[in-house]
C-alpha positions in Angstrom: 96.5 96.6 250.1 97.1 98.8 253.3 97.0 102.4 253.0 100.5 103.6 253.7 102.1 107.0 254.5 105.7 108.3 254.7 107.4 109.9 257.6 109.8 111.8 255.7 109.1 115.5 255.3 109.6 117.5 251.9 112.7 118.9 253.5 114.5 115.5 253.7 117.4 116.7 251.7 118.4 118.8 254.6 119.7 115.5 255.8 121.3 114.4 252.8 120.7 110.7 253.4 121.7 109.0 250.3 121.3 105.4 248.6 124.5 105.9 246.7 127.7 104.5 248.2 131.2 106.0 247.9 132.2 108.3 244.8 133.5 107.9 241.3 136.8 109.3 240.9 136.2 111.1 237.7 133.4 113.2 239.2 135.5 114.8 242.0 136.5 118.3 241.8 140.0 119.4 242.3 140.5 122.2 244.8 143.6 124.0 246.0 143.9 121.7 248.9 142.8 118.4 247.4 139.8 116.7 245.9 136.1 117.4 246.8 133.0 115.4 246.2 129.8 117.3 245.2 126.6 116.0 246.6 123.5 117.0 244.5 119.8 116.5 244.8 116.9 117.9 242.9 113.4 119.0 243.6 111.5 119.2 240.3 108.3 121.0 239.9 106.3 119.7 237.1 103.2 121.4 236.0 100.3 118.6 235.7 98.6 118.1 232.3 95.2 119.2 233.1 92.8 121.6 231.6 91.7 123.0 234.9 93.5 124.1 238.2 94.2 121.9 241.3 91.4 123.3 243.2 89.2 125.3 240.9 87.8 125.1 237.4 90.0 128.0 235.9 91.9 127.2 232.6 95.6 126.4 232.7 96.1 127.5 229.1 99.5 129.2 228.4 99.8 132.7 227.3 96.4 134.2 228.1 96.0 138.0 229.0 97.1 138.6 232.6 94.7 137.8 235.2 92.2 136.4 232.6 92.2 132.8 234.1 91.5 133.4 237.9 88.7 132.2 240.0 87.5 133.3 243.1 89.4 130.4 244.9 92.6 131.3 243.1 92.4 135.0 244.1 91.8 133.9 247.8 88.5 135.7 248.1 86.9 135.1 251.7 84.7 132.1 252.1 85.8 130.5 248.8 86.5 126.8 249.3 88.9 124.5 247.2 87.5 121.4 245.5 90.1 118.8 244.5 90.5 118.1 240.6 90.3 114.4 240.2 92.3 114.4 237.0 95.3 116.0 238.8 95.1 113.2 241.3 95.0 110.6 238.5 98.0 112.2 236.7 100.1 112.2 239.9 99.3 108.4 240.5 100.3 107.8 236.8 103.4 109.5 237.3 104.2 107.7 240.6 103.5 104.4 238.6 105.9 105.5 235.9 108.8 106.2 238.4 108.2 102.7 239.9 107.2 104.3 243.3 105.0 103.5 246.1 101.3 104.9 245.5 100.0 105.9 249.1 96.2 105.2 249.0 95.8 107.9 251.7 97.2 111.3 251.5 96.6 114.6 253.1 96.8 118.2 251.9 98.2 120.7 254.2 98.5 124.5 254.6 102.2 125.8 254.1 102.2 129.3 255.7 104.2 132.0 254.0 103.8 135.1 252.4 104.2 136.1 248.7 102.7 139.4 247.3 101.5 136.8 244.2 99.8 134.3 246.6 96.7 136.1 247.8 95.6 133.1 250.4 98.6 133.9 252.5 99.5 130.0 252.4 100.2 127.3 249.8 98.1 124.0 249.7 100.7 121.3 249.4 101.4 118.0 251.1 103.9 117.4 254.0 103.9 114.1 256.1 101.4 112.2 253.8 102.4 112.8 250.2 100.3 110.9 247.2 103.5 109.1 246.1 106.3 107.6 248.2 109.8 106.3 247.2 110.7 105.2 243.7 113.9 105.0 241.5 114.9 106.1 238.0 117.8 104.7 235.8 119.7 107.3 234.3 122.1 106.6 231.3 125.1 108.8 230.5 126.5 109.6 227.1 129.6 107.3 227.9 127.3 104.2 228.3 127.5 104.2 232.1 124.2 104.0 234.0 123.3 104.7 237.5 120.2 104.7 239.7 118.7 107.7 241.5 116.3 107.4 244.3 113.0 109.1 244.3 112.2 110.3 247.9 108.7 111.4 247.1 106.0 113.1 245.1 103.6 115.4 246.2 100.8 117.6 244.8 100.8 121.4 245.4 99.4 124.6 243.8 101.6 127.0 242.1 101.9 130.9 243.0 101.0 133.6 240.7 103.6 135.8 239.0 105.2 139.1 240.1 106.1 141.2 237.2 108.7 143.9 238.1 110.0 145.3 234.6 106.7 147.1 233.5 106.8 150.1 235.7 109.8 151.7 237.3 108.0 152.0 240.7 105.4 149.4 240.9 105.2 145.6 240.7 102.4 144.0 239.0 100.5 140.8 239.7 99.5 138.1 237.4 97.6 135.3 239.1 96.9 133.3 235.9 99.3 130.7 237.5 97.9 130.8 240.8 96.4 127.5 241.7 97.9 125.6 238.7 98.7 122.0 239.8 102.3 121.1 240.2 103.9 117.6 241.1 107.0 118.2 243.2 109.2 115.3 242.6 112.1 115.1 245.2 115.1 113.0 244.6 117.5 111.7 247.0 121.0 113.3 246.8 122.3 110.5 244.6 124.0 112.9 242.0 127.7 113.5 241.9 128.1 116.1 239.0 126.5 118.7 236.8 126.4 116.2 233.9 124.6 113.6 236.0 122.2 116.0 237.4 121.3 117.3 233.6 121.1 113.4 232.6 118.6 112.9 235.4 116.4 115.8 234.7 116.3 114.9 231.0 115.3 111.4 231.9 112.7 112.4 234.2 111.3 114.8 231.6 111.1 112.1 228.9 109.2 109.8 231.4 106.8 112.5 232.2 106.2 113.3 228.3 105.8 109.7 227.7 103.1 109.3 230.3 101.6 112.7 229.2 101.5 113.9 232.7 103.5 117.0 232.1 104.6 118.6 228.8 108.0 119.2 230.2 108.6 122.7 228.4 111.0 124.4 230.8 110.8 127.7 228.6 107.4 128.0 229.6 107.8 127.1 233.2 106.0 123.8 232.9 109.1 122.1 234.6 111.6 123.9 236.7 114.2 122.6 239.3 115.4 123.6 242.8 119.0 122.4 242.9 120.6 121.5 246.2 124.2 121.5 246.3 126.9 120.6 249.0 130.5 119.5 249.0 132.5 117.4 251.3 136.0 115.7 251.2 135.8 112.0 249.9 134.9 109.8 252.9 133.9 112.7 255.2 130.5 113.8 256.7 128.1 115.5 254.3 128.4 119.2 254.0 125.8 122.1 254.5 123.7 122.5 251.6 122.4 125.5 249.6 119.4 125.2 247.6 119.3 127.2 244.2 115.7 128.0 243.4 113.7 127.8 240.0 116.4 126.8 237.6 114.6 126.4 234.0 116.8 124.8 231.6 119.3 121.9 231.4 122.1 124.1 230.4 121.5 126.4 233.6 121.3 123.4 235.8 124.8 122.4 234.8 126.1 126.0 235.1 124.4 126.7 238.5 125.9 123.4 240.1 129.4 124.0 238.6 129.5 127.7 240.0 128.0 126.9 243.2 130.3 123.9 243.9 133.3 125.9 243.1 131.9 128.8 245.4 131.5 126.5 248.3 135.0 124.9 247.6 136.6 128.3 247.8 135.0 129.3 250.9 136.0 126.0 252.8 139.4 126.1 251.5 139.8 129.7 252.9 138.7 128.5 256.4 135.1 129.7 256.1 131.7 128.0 256.6 128.8 127.5 254.2 125.7 129.1 255.4 122.6 127.0 254.6 120.5 129.3 252.6 118.3 129.7 249.3 120.0 131.1 246.3 119.2 132.2 242.9 120.9 131.6 239.6 121.7 134.6 237.5 121.9 133.5 234.0 123.4 136.6 232.7 126.4 136.3 234.9 126.5 132.6 235.3 126.6 132.8 239.0 124.4 132.1 242.0 123.6 134.9 244.7 122.2 134.6 247.9 118.4 135.1 248.3 117.3 134.2 251.8 118.3 132.1 254.6 117.0 128.5 254.1 113.6 127.9 255.9 113.0 124.9 257.9 109.7 122.8 258.1 108.5 124.4 261.3 108.8 127.9 259.9 106.0 127.2 257.6 103.6 126.2 260.3 102.3 123.2 258.4 98.9 121.9 259.4 96.3 119.9 257.5 94.0 121.9 255.4 90.8 122.1 257.3 88.8 122.6 253.9 90.0 119.5 252.2 89.3 115.8 253.2 92.1 113.3 253.0 92.5 111.9 249.4 91.7 108.0 249.8 92.3 106.0 246.7 91.0 102.5 245.9 93.6 99.9 244.8 91.4 99.1 241.9 91.8 102.7 240.5 95.6 102.3 240.9 95.5 99.0 239.2 93.3 100.3 236.3 95.8 103.3 235.9 98.7 100.9 235.9 97.4 98.8 233.1 96.8 101.9 231.0 100.3 103.1 231.1 102.1 103.4 227.8 105.4 101.7 227.2 108.0 103.8 228.9 111.7 104.7 227.8 113.5 101.8 229.8 111.2 99.2 228.4 111.1 100.6 224.8 114.9 100.7 224.7 115.4 97.2 225.9 112.8 96.0 223.1 114.8 98.2 220.4 118.0 96.6 221.2 116.3 93.1 221.3 113.9 93.3 218.2 115.9 95.5 216.1 119.4 94.7 217.1 120.4 98.2 217.7 123.1 99.3 220.1 122.4 100.7 223.4 123.5 104.2 222.3 121.5 104.2 219.1 118.3 102.6 221.1 118.9 105.4 223.8 118.8 108.2 221.4 115.7 106.9 219.7 113.6 106.3 223.0 114.5 109.7 224.5 111.5 111.3 222.9 108.3 109.3 222.6 107.6 111.1 219.2 111.0 110.1 217.9 110.6 106.4 218.8 107.1 106.3 217.1 108.7 108.0 214.0 111.5 105.4 214.0 109.2 102.6 214.3 106.9 104.0 211.6 110.0 104.0 209.3 111.6 100.6 210.2 108.3 98.4 210.8 105.2 99.8 209.1 102.4 97.5 208.1 103.5 95.2 205.3 107.1 96.3 205.3 110.4 95.4 207.1 113.5 97.6 206.7 117.1 97.4 207.8 116.6 98.8 211.5 120.3 100.1 211.5 120.0 102.0 208.2 116.6 103.4 209.3 118.3 104.5 212.8 121.1 106.1 210.9 118.9 108.1 208.7 116.6 109.1 211.6 119.5 110.1 214.0 121.9 111.7 211.5 120.4 113.1 208.5 116.8 113.9 209.8 118.0 115.2 213.2 120.7 117.2 211.4 118.3 119.1 209.3 115.6 119.4 211.9 118.4 120.9 214.4 119.4 123.3 211.6 115.8 124.4 210.9 115.0 124.7 214.5 112.1 122.1 214.3 111.0 119.1 216.2 110.2 115.7 215.0 106.5 116.5 215.0 107.2 119.4 212.5 109.5 117.3 210.2 108.6 118.1 206.4 109.7 114.5 205.8 106.9 112.1 206.9 108.2 108.6 208.3 106.5 106.8 205.4 108.5 109.2 202.9 111.8 108.5 204.7 110.8 104.7 204.4 110.3 105.1 200.8 113.8 106.5 200.4 115.3 103.9 202.2 113.6 101.3 200.0 115.2 103.0 196.8 118.7 102.6 198.6 117.8 98.9 199.4 116.7 98.1 195.9 119.8 99.8 194.3 117.6 102.5 192.5 119.7 105.0 194.1 123.2 105.0 195.8 123.5 106.2 199.6 125.5 109.3 198.2 122.6 110.2 195.7 120.1 109.4 198.4 121.5 112.4 200.7 121.0 114.9 197.7 117.3 113.4 197.5 116.7 113.8 201.1 117.7 117.3 201.1 115.2 117.8 198.3 112.5 116.1 200.1 113.1 118.2 203.3 112.8 121.5 201.3 110.1 120.4 199.1 108.0 117.8 200.9 107.9 115.6 197.8 108.4 111.8 197.9 111.8 110.3 196.9 110.5 108.4 193.9 109.2 111.7 192.5 112.6 113.6 192.9 114.5 110.7 191.5 112.3 110.6 188.5 112.3 114.5 187.9 116.1 114.8 188.2 117.1 111.6 186.4 119.0 110.3 189.4 118.4 106.6 189.0 121.4 104.6 189.7 123.3 103.0 186.9 123.3 99.3 187.5 124.0 98.2 183.7 127.2 96.1 184.2 128.2 96.5 180.5 128.0 100.3 180.7 130.0 100.4 184.1 132.6 98.0 182.5 133.2 100.2 179.4 133.5 103.1 181.5 136.3 101.3 183.6 138.1 100.2 180.6 138.2 103.9 179.3 139.5 105.0 182.7 142.3 102.2 182.8 143.2 103.2 179.2 143.3 107.0 179.9 145.4 106.4 183.0 148.0 103.6 182.5 150.3 105.1 185.1 147.7 104.6 187.9 146.8 101.1 186.7 150.5 100.0 186.9 150.8 101.4 190.5 147.7 99.3 191.5 149.3 96.4 189.7 152.5 97.1 191.4 151.0 96.7 194.8 149.6 100.2 195.5 145.8 99.3 195.9 144.9 102.6 197.5 144.9 103.6 193.8 141.6 101.6 193.3 139.9 104.5 195.5 141.1 106.9 192.8 139.6 105.1 190.1 136.4 104.5 191.9 136.2 108.4 192.7 136.8 109.0 188.8 134.1 106.5 187.7 131.6 108.2 190.2 132.6 111.7 189.2 132.0 110.7 185.3 128.6 109.3 186.3 127.5 112.1 188.5 127.4 109.7 191.4 124.8 107.4 189.7 126.9 104.4 189.1 126.5 101.6 191.6 129.7 102.0 193.7 129.6 98.1 194.6 129.6 97.2 191.0 132.3 99.7 190.1 134.7 98.3 192.8 134.1 94.9 191.6 134.6 95.5 188.1 137.7 97.4 188.9 139.0 94.6 191.0 138.4 92.2 188.1 139.9 94.6 185.3 143.2 95.5 187.3 144.0 91.8 188.4 142.9 92.4 192.1 
């Protein structure tokens, strides 16, 4: 395979070239003078999963004491030379393959010159005209079942800056260089997004893919993943407008809020006869608004040139092929398999595959070695009962007190009529609180379902004898009364009577 490069610069979004044709009427924003179309592209910075930094052996562990994980290279000391971390390169290639993107067998690191107090070298080592990954594509699913594609323009590797700390002294700013030199993948989308909801869905899907691959943990609260959001507005069918870039947005909720505010701000300015200044803005989460940070730099402002201390990265096609073979099953493929193998709806399959751990938990419930359980029933228990309790307890599925094998055991008790679905919810609550198996809880509390037809028939006979008026209403055509009888039977047995048997015997006794 011939090595390839890309002629598109990282600042490609300034041209707002888009692969998406037309607009969706529901995504138009109504202004005082008519509808507007919002054009959105994201530049996502994802921290590479690696124990060492991009150009040094310093640790990348989160939460260490300030400036305790800084090598002489990270500190920008004279004469210190960067050495590329091969694992970061492999992780970038794996990410590109997971995005269905072109892997460039030859890529070059450049110096991007600008000054930040927390960037001691005075430049950032990044990639400009020859990134390691070229064009790709992601399919994004919306809650309403609609899907659309978002083009990936490029993925390039670069080093992170340190951190300026402004709130520990009234007159001084402190510098923590622990993040200095940490490897980032900047994943640049085409401006194919048309609403805050689409942008959040895209970011969520990208995060899911990275987590499946294990190339980024996607923890936005720790800064492992953050987005620069590019927003412009235009009249439908007109030329693309001037964009503004909102820097370092670190949650899906803030991405939505920043886009909605910025789009409305730009629309108001244009409808008042003003012009949009191309600039970089910050999102103030406390106020829910964007504010100006600086005028937007162009590529020439950074004086890019190839880093003289780093040779071009040249990959063998055999390495790329080996990394591709080793990729896990990714969300789209897993979703398709869940729909086909387990006959789940697209919605249920999408919910289950959104996180790799959830998908693995579900499969351990529905299809463990030696057992085959009802997939729809298993999906309902995972997405409704389990998710509900995990959310209430602020836990993720990895911290679930109920293991997959335990939930499977509960489903088995429902399937063999040991307990009813109603009793199962009480048993599950006890399992979640105690960590005990379902069978033990059923035995301890005497919750086994009553399936003795004779006992249920005697109960029904007594209920009919005690309530002749309701029985006559049923026989007179008011079949809804059967529900009342069922409720009385379940109440008398504390929910332990088999509801199917109750309904059938009632039907026989009342002449239905």
